[in-house]
Backbone as CSV, one residue per row, in Angstrom:
resi,resn,N_x,N_y,N_z,CA_x,CA_y,CA_z,C_x,C_y,C_z
1,UNK,79.700,88.733,53.216,80.600,89.831,53.561,82.011,89.475,53.107
2,UNK,82.677,90.443,52.495,84.039,90.276,52.015,84.956,91.277,52.725
3,UNK,86.250,91.077,52.575,87.212,91.953,53.239,87.049,93.411,52.817
4,UNK,86.704,93.642,51.523,86.584,95.029,51.076,85.311,95.704,51.594
5,UNK,84.419,94.926,52.225,83.205,95.515,52.801,83.415,96.000,54.236
6,UNK,84.516,95.593,54.861,84.753,95.964,56.260,85.093,97.442,56.387
7,UNK,84.433,98.126,57.335,84.705,99.533,57.603,84.655,99.741,59.109
8,UNK,85.408,100.720,59.613,85.305,101.013,61.049,83.935,101.611,61.372
9,UNK,83.521,101.467,62.637,82.239,102.029,63.061,82.237,103.544,62.869
10,UNK,81.064,104.117,62.593,81.008,105.573,62.445,81.447,106.256,63.740
11,UNK,82.345,107.234,63.628,82.836,107.951,64.790,84.044,107.310,65.444
12,UNK,84.460,106.132,64.956,85.600,105.446,65.569,86.923,106.064,65.115
13,UNK,86.946,106.649,63.926,88.179,107.246,63.414,88.041,108.757,63.402
14,UNK,89.096,109.473,63.831,89.099,110.921,63.842,90.184,111.412,62.904
15,UNK,89.883,112.509,62.240,90.861,113.091,61.351,91.964,113.761,62.158
16,UNK,93.202,113.645,61.702,94.334,114.266,62.369,94.280,115.772,62.174
17,UNK,94.616,116.533,63.237,94.652,117.988,63.112,95.839,118.373,62.243
18,UNK,95.599,119.169,61.185,96.686,119.619,60.318,97.166,120.971,60.815
19,UNK,98.281,120.950,61.520,98.819,122.166,62.120,99.721,122.896,61.141
20,UNK,99.767,124.239,61.307,100.730,125.038,60.555,100.425,125.108,59.081
21,UNK,99.170,125.337,58.680,98.816,125.442,57.271,98.167,126.807,56.998
22,UNK,98.839,127.871,57.365,98.358,129.218,57.089,97.535,129.800,58.216
23,UNK,97.570,131.136,58.360,96.899,131.764,59.498,95.386,131.718,59.362
24,UNK,94.857,131.453,58.202,93.406,131.348,58.039,92.836,130.063,58.630
25,UNK,93.680,129.103,58.904,93.194,127.810,59.421,92.967,127.842,60.923
26,UNK,93.333,128.919,61.581,93.316,129.100,63.040,94.309,128.183,63.750
27,UNK,95.065,127.420,62.973,96.149,126.620,63.555,97.428,126.807,62.736
28,UNK,97.586,128.027,62.231,98.771,128.327,61.431,99.790,129.075,62.253
29,UNK,100.717,129.729,61.595,101.772,130.531,62.216,102.498,129.760,63.316
30,UNK,102.147,129.948,64.583,102.871,129.259,65.647,102.295,127.866,65.910
31,UNK,101.232,127.491,65.228,100.658,126.136,65.303,100.342,125.704,66.720
32,UNK,99.650,126.547,67.466,99.174,126.263,68.833,100.292,126.117,69.859
33,UNK,101.535,126.532,69.458,102.654,126.354,70.388,102.976,127.622,71.181
34,UNK,102.352,128.712,70.904,102.681,129.954,71.595,103.946,130.569,71.028
35,UNK,104.489,131.571,71.693,105.688,132.259,71.204,106.894,131.866,72.041
36,UNK,107.956,131.467,71.397,109.222,131.113,72.041,109.019,130.093,73.172
37,UNK,109.988,129.954,74.004,109.863,129.053,75.150,110.131,127.590,74.828
38,UNK,110.178,126.785,75.871,110.587,125.386,75.764,109.683,124.566,74.848
39,UNK,108.378,124.713,74.991,107.458,123.878,74.230,107.291,124.288,72.791
40,UNK,107.866,125.434,72.382,107.687,125.909,71.013,108.672,125.267,70.055
41,UNK,109.756,124.700,70.563,110.812,124.169,69.704,110.443,122.798,69.153
42,UNK,111.014,122.484,68.017,110.774,121.176,67.408,111.411,120.083,68.258
43,UNK,110.739,118.954,68.370,111.274,117.816,69.115,111.120,117.948,70.607
44,UNK,110.457,119.029,71.066,110.326,119.246,72.501,109.175,118.429,73.058
45,UNK,109.416,117.750,74.160,108.322,117.066,74.868,108.746,116.890,76.318
46,UNK,107.783,116.964,77.205,108.056,116.744,78.621,107.136,115.648,79.110
47,UNK,107.518,114.998,80.197,106.686,113.923,80.731,105.400,114.507,81.311
48,UNK,104.408,113.666,81.526,103.088,114.118,81.964,103.136,114.801,83.323
49,UNK,104.081,114.411,84.184,104.126,114.949,85.539,105.048,116.163,85.666
50,UNK,105.594,116.649,84.552,106.556,117.760,84.602,105.864,119.037,85.041
51,UNK,106.471,119.764,85.981,105.869,120.975,86.532,106.729,122.197,86.253
52,UNK,107.373,122.217,85.106,108.140,123.393,84.711,109.415,123.588,85.490
53,UNK,109.965,122.560,86.079,111.193,122.665,86.850,110.951,122.881,88.326
54,UNK,109.716,123.223,88.699,109.348,123.331,90.122,109.493,121.947,90.756
55,UNK,109.765,121.895,92.050,109.896,120.615,92.747,108.570,119.845,92.592
56,UNK,108.585,118.653,91.988,107.342,117.933,91.701,106.555,117.606,92.967
57,UNK,105.253,117.562,92.804,104.329,117.305,93.907,104.697,116.029,94.660
58,UNK,105.024,114.990,93.932,105.304,113.692,94.562,106.574,113.757,95.405
59,UNK,107.505,114.659,95.068,108.729,114.797,95.860,108.572,115.784,97.003
60,UNK,107.506,116.606,96.950,107.239,117.536,98.038,106.598,116.841,99.232
61,UNK,105.947,115.716,99.003,105.279,114.990,100.078,106.271,114.093,100.799
62,UNK,106.150,113.952,102.119,107.074,113.075,102.841,106.779,111.608,102.571
63,UNK,107.819,110.789,102.683,107.639,109.342,102.560,107.006,108.821,103.836
64,UNK,106.031,107.923,103.685,105.384,107.348,104.864,105.066,105.899,104.606
65,UNK,104.976,105.128,105.695,104.483,103.765,105.572,105.564,102.737,105.305
66,UNK,105.089,101.538,105.086,105.953,100.382,104.948,105.402,99.503,103.848
67,UNK,106.261,98.910,103.039,105.819,98.042,101.956,106.707,96.805,101.936
68,UNK,106.093,95.656,102.146,106.882,94.412,102.167,106.627,93.578,100.922
69,UNK,106.238,94.204,99.815,105.849,93.479,98.611,106.931,92.507,98.137
70,UNK,108.207,92.869,98.278,109.280,91.994,97.787,109.426,90.733,98.611
71,UNK,109.034,90.795,99.898,109.282,89.670,100.791,107.999,88.973,101.233
72,UNK,106.844,89.457,100.762,105.550,88.917,101.181,105.358,87.492,100.667
73,UNK,104.749,86.643,101.488,104.389,85.299,101.079,102.901,85.307,100.756
74,UNK,102.558,85.058,99.497,101.161,85.111,99.081,100.578,83.708,99.019
75,UNK,99.392,83.566,99.590,98.689,82.285,99.597,97.430,82.379,98.748
76,UNK,97.056,81.258,98.128,95.785,81.174,97.416,94.754,80.712,98.435
77,UNK,93.692,81.500,98.679,92.702,81.104,99.687,91.733,80.063,99.144
78,UNK,91.459,79.027,99.957,90.446,78.012,99.626,89.544,77.870,100.841
79,UNK,88.246,78.071,100.643,87.299,78.023,101.754,86.765,76.619,101.992
80,UNK,86.255,76.390,103.204,85.659,75.096,103.541,84.472,74.793,102.638
81,UNK,83.716,75.816,102.262,82.564,75.608,101.376,83.003,75.029,100.031
82,UNK,84.199,75.421,99.546,84.738,74.874,98.295,85.098,73.402,98.457
83,UNK,85.689,73.058,99.607,86.043,71.658,99.871,84.772,70.802,99.945
84,UNK,83.738,71.329,100.589,82.457,70.627,100.728,81.856,70.351,99.350
85,UNK,81.965,71.334,98.478,81.336,71.245,97.162,82.072,70.299,96.203
86,UNK,83.414,70.282,96.268,84.196,69.594,95.243,84.726,68.208,95.619
87,UNK,84.654,67.825,96.899,85.265,66.559,97.300,84.259,65.642,97.995
88,UNK,84.476,64.330,97.811,83.614,63.314,98.420,84.052,63.042,99.853
89,UNK,83.193,62.377,100.611,83.500,62.018,101.996,84.666,61.041,102.026
90,UNK,85.653,61.288,102.884,86.812,60.406,103.024,87.926,60.690,102.025
91,UNK,87.790,61.728,101.220,88.800,62.044,100.199,90.055,62.645,100.830
92,UNK,91.167,62.496,100.106,92.418,63.125,100.504,92.600,64.372,99.652
93,UNK,92.704,65.509,100.314,92.816,66.787,99.607,94.227,67.318,99.797
94,UNK,94.921,67.552,98.676,96.235,68.184,98.739,96.319,69.244,97.650
95,UNK,97.478,69.847,97.483,97.622,70.953,96.544,97.327,70.499,95.110
96,UNK,97.777,69.292,94.739,97.539,68.786,93.377,96.047,68.598,93.109
97,UNK,95.319,68.002,94.068,93.887,67.787,93.853,93.126,69.116,93.842
98,UNK,93.593,70.089,94.614,92.975,71.411,94.583,93.191,72.082,93.229
99,UNK,94.389,71.891,92.649,94.667,72.457,91.330,93.784,71.818,90.263
100,UNK,93.673,70.480,90.310,92.853,69.800,89.293,91.378,70.150,89.444
101,UNK,90.940,70.448,90.657,89.543,70.855,90.874,89.328,72.321,90.489
102,UNK,90.430,73.058,90.178,90.323,74.454,89.770,90.195,75.421,90.932
103,UNK,90.567,74.983,92.130,90.432,75.841,93.312,91.701,76.610,93.635
104,UNK,92.850,76.108,93.174,94.130,76.766,93.478,94.854,77.033,92.162
105,UNK,94.395,78.040,91.448,95.000,78.363,90.161,96.181,79.297,90.356
106,UNK,97.090,79.238,89.422,98.262,80.097,89.476,99.419,79.405,88.793
107,UNK,100.493,80.129,88.603,101.667,79.569,87.940,102.364,78.555,88.819
108,UNK,103.551,78.190,88.475,104.410,77.219,89.144,104.028,76.780,90.538
109,UNK,104.736,77.325,91.533,104.511,76.913,92.914,103.390,77.744,93.526
110,UNK,102.316,77.065,93.934,101.180,77.741,94.540,101.134,77.376,96.016
111,UNK,101.066,78.379,96.875,100.929,78.161,98.312,99.449,78.299,98.662
112,UNK,98.903,77.294,99.344,97.468,77.244,99.617,97.208,77.434,101.104
113,UNK,96.213,78.271,101.416,95.768,78.428,102.791,94.283,78.094,102.848
114,UNK,93.913,77.206,103.768,92.519,76.815,103.938,91.875,77.768,104.946
115,UNK,90.769,78.388,104.528,90.061,79.342,105.368,88.729,78.764,105.841
116,UNK,88.225,79.254,106.957,87.050,78.665,107.602,85.709,79.201,107.154
117,UNK,85.591,79.674,105.931,84.331,80.220,105.446,83.436,79.091,104.921
118,UNK,82.270,78.909,105.486,81.355,77.853,105.059,81.321,76.711,106.063
119,UNK,80.481,75.688,105.760,80.352,74.528,106.639,80.965,73.310,105.994
120,UNK,81.533,72.457,106.836,82.113,71.210,106.343,81.490,70.058,107.110
121,UNK,80.890,69.124,106.365,80.258,67.964,107.007,80.973,66.672,106.653
122,UNK,81.868,66.728,105.667,82.558,65.520,105.197,83.883,65.331,105.933
123,UNK,84.241,64.062,106.093,85.511,63.720,106.736,86.594,63.759,105.657
124,UNK,87.488,64.749,105.748,88.531,64.926,104.739,89.911,64.934,105.377
125,UNK,90.879,64.415,104.640,92.277,64.511,105.037,92.881,65.627,104.200
126,UNK,93.145,66.775,104.822,93.565,67.958,104.072,95.041,68.249,104.323
127,UNK,95.785,68.405,103.229,97.196,68.781,103.289,97.350,70.105,102.552
128,UNK,97.779,71.133,103.250,97.968,72.459,102.637,99.121,73.154,103.333
129,UNK,99.488,74.321,102.831,100.615,75.048,103.416,100.252,75.730,104.727
130,UNK,98.974,76.179,104.844,98.566,76.876,106.053,97.075,76.692,106.278
131,UNK,96.652,76.772,107.541,95.241,76.664,107.909,94.888,77.814,108.837
132,UNK,93.686,78.371,108.671,93.224,79.325,109.665,92.738,78.523,110.862
133,UNK,92.674,79.155,112.039,92.245,78.448,113.245,90.848,77.881,113.098
134,UNK,89.922,78.668,112.528,88.533,78.218,112.365,88.456,77.032,111.412
135,UNK,89.256,77.056,110.343,89.240,75.961,109.364,89.750,74.672,110.003
136,UNK,90.822,74.773,110.765,91.394,73.588,111.408,90.388,72.975,112.382
137,UNK,89.724,73.808,113.177,88.721,73.306,114.124,87.577,72.622,113.394
138,UNK,87.108,73.235,112.286,85.971,72.694,111.544,86.309,71.358,110.889
139,UNK,87.514,71.249,110.342,87.927,69.998,109.690,88.038,68.888,110.723
140,UNK,88.655,69.192,111.874,88.806,68.178,112.926,87.469,67.844,113.571
141,UNK,86.557,68.796,113.653,85.224,68.539,114.212,84.423,67.605,113.302
142,UNK,84.686,67.677,111.989,83.992,66.805,111.035,84.632,65.427,110.978
143,UNK,85.711,65.207,111.747,86.376,63.899,111.783,87.578,63.800,110.862
144,UNK,87.947,64.894,110.220,89.082,64.888,109.299,90.379,65.250,109.996
145,UNK,91.431,65.333,109.210,92.746,65.704,109.744,93.356,66.819,108.901
146,UNK,94.209,67.616,109.548,94.918,68.715,108.876,96.414,68.450,108.955
147,UNK,97.075,68.609,107.825,98.530,68.469,107.826,99.121,69.679,107.107
148,UNK,99.956,70.441,107.818,100.555,71.648,107.246,101.875,71.309,106.569
149,UNK,102.069,71.857,105.370,103.314,71.662,104.628,104.292,72.769,105.003
150,UNK,105.576,72.521,104.784,106.585,73.555,105.040,106.518,74.604,103.948
151,UNK,106.515,75.857,104.344,106.518,76.955,103.373,107.966,77.268,103.040
152,UNK,108.336,77.236,101.740,109.728,77.541,101.389,110.051,78.998,101.671
153,UNK,111.197,79.225,102.311,111.630,80.584,102.633,112.244,81.210,101.377
154,UNK,111.998,82.514,101.153,112.639,83.158,100.004,114.151,83.226,100.214
155,UNK,114.897,83.069,99.118,116.351,83.089,99.207,116.828,84.482,99.599
156,UNK,117.700,84.583,100.610,118.188,85.912,101.013,119.051,86.507,99.913
157,UNK,118.881,87.815,99.706,119.679,88.477,98.675,121.106,88.643,99.176
158,UNK,122.048,88.545,98.250,123.464,88.683,98.602,123.725,90.108,99.058
159,UNK,124.228,90.240,100.252,124.507,91.555,100.779,126.008,91.813,100.752
160,UNK,126.363,93.025,100.361,127.771,93.395,100.334,128.230,93.644,101.755
161,UNK,129.472,93.272,102.099,129.962,93.522,103.454,130.032,95.028,103.723
162,UNK,129.670,95.384,104.928,129.667,96.799,105.323,131.097,97.274,105.574
163,UNK,131.418,98.442,105.027,132.740,99.041,105.262,132.710,99.766,106.597
164,UNK,133.714,99.516,107.404,133.757,100.149,108.732,134.721,101.291,108.753
């Protein structure tokens, strides 16, 4: 096979509609734009949600609810079953070892929370940012220890002084 043999799959390419090529083409004269009005002019386009100047649907509905996405602290969940599978008895488990085992993937700073899903029979020394109650009980019941790390607080945004 050579480069000149390459072709797109049948049906993958569509011919462009040739607008405004005589009234016999059924797309001539006004070229599917109708008569006069906003959309008939050259260069005219409106966004997908435009409703002809009527108050848009999204603005007619009241605002509801709460969203803390900017201030939320997200943790990477690691289950007890994962610890059982990837670590030997008596091992020390921390964020670095979890990353190297492929259990806590993510960019730069990863916050890890150990969850109580699964059984743990090995004695492990686990250091993570947070533990669920069930996970902590299970680790200590197996003879291991839990050590929680400090979670870094997000930097407060600079607020302008209020004018009185």
